[in-house]
C-alpha positions as CSV (number, residue, x, y, z in Angstrom):
1,M,-42.6,60.5,183.1
2,K,-39.0,60.1,184.2
3,S,-37.7,61.5,187.4
4,R,-34.3,63.1,187.7
5,K,-31.9,60.6,189.2
6,I,-30.3,61.7,192.4
7,R,-26.6,60.8,192.5
8,V,-25.1,60.2,196.0
9,S,-22.6,57.9,197.5
10,P,-23.7,54.5,198.9
11,Q,-22.8,55.7,202.4
12,E,-24.9,58.8,202.1
13,R,-27.8,56.8,200.7
14,V,-27.8,54.4,203.6
15,K,-27.5,57.2,206.1
16,R,-30.5,59.0,204.5
17,S,-32.6,55.9,204.4
18,A,-32.0,55.3,208.1
19,E,-33.1,58.9,208.8
20,V,-36.1,58.5,206.6
21,T,-37.1,55.3,208.4
22,R,-36.7,57.0,211.8
23,R,-38.9,59.9,210.8
24,L,-41.5,57.7,209.3
25,H,-41.8,55.7,212.5
26,K,-42.3,59.0,214.4
27,L,-44.8,60.3,211.8
28,Y,-46.8,57.1,211.1
29,P,-46.2,54.7,214.1
30,E,-49.3,52.7,213.2
31,A,-48.7,52.5,209.5
32,D,-50.3,49.4,208.1
33,C,-52.1,48.0,205.1
34,A,-55.2,50.1,204.2
35,L,-57.1,47.1,202.8
36,E,-59.6,45.8,205.3
37,H,-59.1,42.1,206.1
38,D,-59.1,39.5,208.8
39,S,-57.6,36.5,207.0
40,A,-54.9,35.8,204.5
41,L,-57.5,34.9,201.9
42,K,-59.3,38.2,202.3
43,L,-56.1,40.1,202.1
44,L,-55.2,38.2,198.9
45,V,-58.6,38.9,197.3
46,A,-58.4,42.6,198.3
47,T,-54.9,43.0,197.0
48,I,-55.8,41.5,193.6
49,L,-58.8,43.8,193.4
50,S,-56.7,46.8,194.3
51,A,-54.9,46.8,190.9
52,Q,-55.7,50.1,189.1
53,C,-58.2,50.8,191.9
54,T,-58.2,52.7,195.2
55,D,-58.2,50.9,198.5
56,E,-61.3,52.9,199.5
57,R,-63.2,51.4,196.6
58,V,-61.9,47.9,197.3
59,N,-63.0,48.2,200.9
60,M,-66.5,49.1,199.7
61,V,-66.7,46.0,197.5
62,T,-65.2,43.3,199.5
63,P,-67.8,42.9,202.3
64,A,-70.4,41.8,199.8
65,L,-67.9,39.5,198.0
66,F,-66.8,37.9,201.3
67,A,-70.4,37.5,202.5
68,R,-71.2,35.6,199.3
69,Y,-67.9,33.6,199.1
70,P,-66.4,33.3,202.6
71,T,-64.0,30.5,201.8
72,A,-61.6,29.6,199.0
73,R,-63.6,26.5,198.1
74,E,-66.8,28.6,197.7
75,L,-65.0,31.2,195.6
76,A,-63.4,28.4,193.5
77,A,-66.9,27.2,192.6
78,A,-68.3,30.6,191.9
79,N,-69.9,31.6,188.6
80,P,-67.7,34.2,186.9
81,S,-70.6,36.4,186.0
82,D,-71.7,36.6,189.6
83,V,-68.3,37.6,190.8
84,E,-68.0,40.1,188.0
85,A,-71.3,41.8,189.0
86,I,-70.0,42.2,192.6
87,I,-66.6,43.6,191.7
88,R,-67.5,45.6,188.6
89,S,-66.8,49.0,190.2
90,T,-63.1,48.1,190.8
91,G,-62.4,48.1,187.1
92,F,-61.0,45.3,184.9
93,F,-63.6,43.2,186.5
94,R,-63.6,40.3,184.0
95,N,-59.9,39.7,184.4
96,K,-60.0,40.2,188.1
97,A,-62.9,37.7,188.5
98,K,-61.0,35.2,186.4
99,N,-57.9,35.6,188.6
100,L,-59.9,35.4,191.9
101,I,-61.6,32.2,190.9
102,G,-58.4,30.8,189.4
103,A,-56.4,31.6,192.6
104,A,-59.0,30.0,194.8
105,R,-58.9,26.8,192.7
106,V,-55.1,26.6,192.9
107,I,-55.3,27.2,196.7
108,C,-57.8,24.3,197.0
109,D,-56.0,22.0,194.6
110,R,-52.5,22.5,195.7
111,F,-52.5,24.0,199.2
112,N,-55.5,22.3,201.0
113,G,-57.6,25.4,200.9
114,E,-55.1,27.6,202.7
115,V,-53.2,30.6,201.3
116,P,-49.6,29.6,201.0
117,A,-46.9,31.3,203.1
118,T,-43.9,31.3,200.7
119,M,-43.0,33.5,197.8
120,D,-42.6,30.6,195.4
121,D,-46.0,29.2,196.3
122,L,-47.8,32.5,196.1
123,L,-46.4,33.2,192.7
124,Q,-48.2,30.0,191.4
125,L,-51.6,31.8,192.0
126,P,-53.2,33.5,189.0
127,G,-53.2,37.3,189.4
128,V,-50.3,37.2,191.9
129,A,-47.0,38.8,191.0
130,R,-44.2,39.8,193.4
131,K,-45.9,42.9,194.6
132,T,-49.0,41.1,195.8
133,A,-46.9,38.3,197.3
134,N,-44.9,40.8,199.3
135,V,-48.1,42.3,200.6
136,I,-49.4,38.9,201.8
137,L,-46.1,37.8,203.2
138,G,-45.2,41.0,205.0
139,T,-48.7,42.1,206.2
140,W,-50.3,38.8,207.1
141,F,-47.4,36.3,207.7
142,K,-45.0,39.0,209.0
143,K,-42.3,37.7,206.7
144,N,-40.0,40.3,205.1
145,E,-39.1,38.6,201.8
146,G,-39.1,41.8,199.8
147,V,-40.4,45.4,199.6
148,V,-43.8,46.2,198.1
149,V,-43.4,48.7,195.3
150,D,-46.5,50.5,194.2
151,T,-46.9,53.8,192.5
152,H,-46.4,55.8,195.7
153,I,-43.3,53.9,196.8
154,G,-41.8,54.1,193.4
155,R,-42.3,57.8,193.2
156,L,-41.0,58.5,196.7
157,S,-38.0,56.2,196.3
158,H,-36.9,58.3,193.3
159,R,-37.6,61.7,195.0
160,L,-35.7,60.6,198.2
161,G,-32.8,59.3,196.2
162,L,-33.2,55.7,197.6
163,T,-32.9,54.0,194.2
164,W,-30.1,54.3,191.7
165,R,-30.4,51.4,189.3
166,S,-34.0,51.9,188.2
167,R,-34.9,53.5,184.8
168,D,-37.7,55.5,186.3
169,D,-40.3,55.4,189.1
170,K,-42.2,52.6,187.3
171,D,-39.2,50.2,187.3
172,A,-40.5,48.2,190.3
173,V,-38.0,45.4,190.0
174,K,-34.9,47.6,190.3
175,I,-36.5,49.9,192.9
176,E,-37.3,46.9,195.1
177,Q,-33.7,45.6,194.7
178,D,-32.3,49.0,195.7
179,L,-34.6,49.4,198.7
180,M,-33.6,45.9,199.9
181,V,-30.0,47.1,200.0
182,V,-30.5,50.4,201.8
183,L,-33.2,49.4,204.3
184,P,-32.8,47.0,207.2
185,R,-34.7,43.8,206.5
186,D,-36.9,44.1,209.6
187,E,-38.1,47.5,208.3
188,W,-39.1,46.4,204.8
189,T,-42.8,46.0,205.5
190,F,-43.2,49.0,207.7
191,V,-41.4,51.4,205.4
192,G,-43.5,50.2,202.5
193,H,-46.7,51.0,204.3
194,A,-45.4,54.3,205.7
195,L,-44.2,55.5,202.3
196,I,-47.7,54.7,200.8
197,W,-49.3,56.8,203.6
198,H,-46.8,59.6,203.1
199,G,-47.4,59.5,199.3
200,R,-51.1,59.8,199.8
201,K,-51.1,62.4,202.5
202,V,-48.1,64.7,201.6
203,C,-46.0,63.7,198.6
204,A,-48.6,63.7,195.9
205,A,-47.6,63.0,192.3
206,R,-48.3,66.4,190.8
207,K,-48.1,68.8,193.7
208,P,-46.1,67.5,196.7
209,A,-46.6,69.5,199.8
210,C,-42.9,70.1,200.5
211,D,-43.6,72.9,202.9
212,Q,-45.6,70.5,205.1
213,C,-43.2,67.5,204.7
214,T,-41.1,66.4,207.7
215,L,-38.6,64.8,205.2
216,S,-38.0,68.0,203.1
217,N,-34.7,68.9,204.6
218,I,-33.2,65.5,203.7
219,C,-35.0,65.1,200.4
220,P,-32.9,65.9,197.3
221,S,-36.1,66.6,195.4
222,A,-37.7,68.9,197.9
223,F,-39.4,72.0,196.6
224,S,-39.3,70.7,193.0
225,F,-41.7,69.3,190.6
226,D,-41.3,65.9,189.0
227,G,-37.7,65.8,190.2
228,K,-36.7,69.0,188.3
229,P,-35.3,72.0,190.3
230,A,-37.9,74.7,190.8
231,A,-37.5,77.8,188.8
232,R,-35.6,80.5,190.7
233,V,-37.1,83.9,191.3
234,G,-36.0,86.2,188.5
235,A,-35.1,83.4,186.2
236,S,-37.7,84.5,183.8
237,Q,-36.8,88.2,183.8
238,G,-36.9,89.9,180.4
239,R,-39.7,87.5,179.3
240,K,-43.2,88.8,179.2
241,P,-45.6,87.1,181.6
242,A,-48.0,84.6,180.1
243,S,-51.0,86.8,180.9
244,K,-49.6,89.5,178.6
245,R,-49.0,87.2,175.7
246,I,-51.7,86.7,173.2
247,A,-53.3,83.4,174.1
248,G,-53.6,80.7,171.4
249,T,-51.2,82.4,169.0
250,S,-47.7,81.5,168.0
251,R,-44.8,84.0,167.6
252,A,-45.1,83.6,163.8
253,A,-48.8,84.3,163.9
254,R,-48.3,87.5,166.0
255,A,-45.6,88.8,163.6
256,K,-46.7,91.7,161.4
257,P,-47.1,90.5,157.8
258,K,-44.7,92.0,155.3
259,P,-46.4,94.1,152.6
260,A,-46.8,92.1,149.4
261,R,-44.4,93.1,146.6
262,A,-46.4,94.2,143.6
263,R,-45.9,91.9,140.6
264,T,-45.4,93.6,137.3
265,S,-46.1,92.2,133.9
266,G,-43.5,91.8,131.3
267,K,-44.9,94.6,129.2
268,A,-44.7,97.1,132.1
269,S,-41.2,96.1,133.1
270,G,-39.7,95.7,129.8
271,K,-39.1,92.0,130.4
272,R,-41.0,89.0,129.1
273,A,-43.1,87.4,131.8
274,P,-42.2,83.7,132.3
275,R,-44.8,81.2,131.0
């Protein structure tokens, strides 16, 4: 579903992004990746598993997976069915198992068993697109090569008016490009983590808690739903409330039927009835 685009000047957008960043630092000073890991490989595996899956579920699955395959070489030699059985609950487990094993093999064959530390090299790994590469680079290697754009960041970027070239909140490529313009480079990773936290805790997709949001007075979409202005009090005056309407019936169905006009035969009317 498309969000309403917020039209503001470039100067206002940069000013707002700076204030958003300042408040996020105050609100979430420890914002970090929610995926549990202690190595680049474990973060890579967890990030691949997190596609269409919650971080909580991934964190429940990865301990058993890492206990069975602690290194890239062991994962590269894994039987796909064994990996599938461990990660089944994360969804899309066959494709994810294929990508995990494939990525481990490329790491062993091309990068001496170590997760690469550049964008170009990471993008050679099966199952790794720019979003995953940004997670690895920013979170583990502390390199701000781009901004992670997931569902939360895409949604909040639109609501806060930080993106202007994207089609909607699913247009990750354009959203990332816009965020890289309005945010200082040294804040790219932090703001990504903080927006995810804020999206989960406050700015939910269907019912954002604007009354509890510390960004509401600088958010163009505050107190609205899906980017559309909230209905004003009295805007529906003159219209019957839904509770008083007949549920499940249309206006046409509720209309009183007109009495049927009696048809007369040709003999009674003096006219010949059509054949």
